[in-house]
C-alpha positions, 0 to 999 in steps of 0.5 A: 607210428605206434598204436596207442590204446589210450588214444584209440579208447578216447577217440572211440568214446568221443566219436562213438557217442557222437556218431550214434547221436548223429545216426539216430537223428539223421536216419530219422529214428527220433522223428519216427518215434515222434511221428508214431505218436503224431499219427494218432492225432489225425491226418491234418496234424500228420500233414502239418507236422511233416511240413513243419519238420522239413522247414524246422530242419532246414532252419536249424541245420546251419547252426548244427554245422556251426557247432561241428565247425566250432568243435574243430576250432576249440579242439585245435586251440585246446590241443595247442593250449591256446585258452585265450583264443578259445575264450575269445572264440566263445564270445564271438561264436555266442554272438554269431549264434545269437544273431543268426538264430534271431534272424532265422527265428524271426523268419520262421515265426513271421513267415510260417504261413507262406512257408507252410503254404509251399507244402499244403493249401489246406487251411487247417494243416497250415494253422496247425503247422503255424502253431508248431513253427512258432513254438519251435522257432522261438527256441532256435537260439537255445538250440544253437547254444546247445550245438555250440556246447556239444562242440565245446565239450566234445573238443575238450574231452569232457562228458 
């Protein structure tokens, strides 16, 4: 084994930015900044946002993990110079993401009230949370494709 500085630099550039992004999201720094602004709207909005974010995170976590798995698929086939498999995988992944996200979006949008009722019995908190989930839930397919594209471009080493 021989140390290769070019490969190390490539790994660090890809892994470093991804690790930073995942750390910011997973450690809650992004949510903390938003939460600071949300707090200025009062207790009911704070409670609704807190509950809705938990549901929201649970709903799109599988798609985020799918994007990570898709990265591995594309990277392996890119390295093996199997462009046809990547193209076929793109089509299949797009359909799976679309189907999954439509189901999850439907569940979150139409079941927002009972889901929020698991966290609060206050009608105002539930009503505010329903508004949040219906807006956010309507965009899960786009979020799913975003995670897919993240995986794709990381895999082919394109910024």
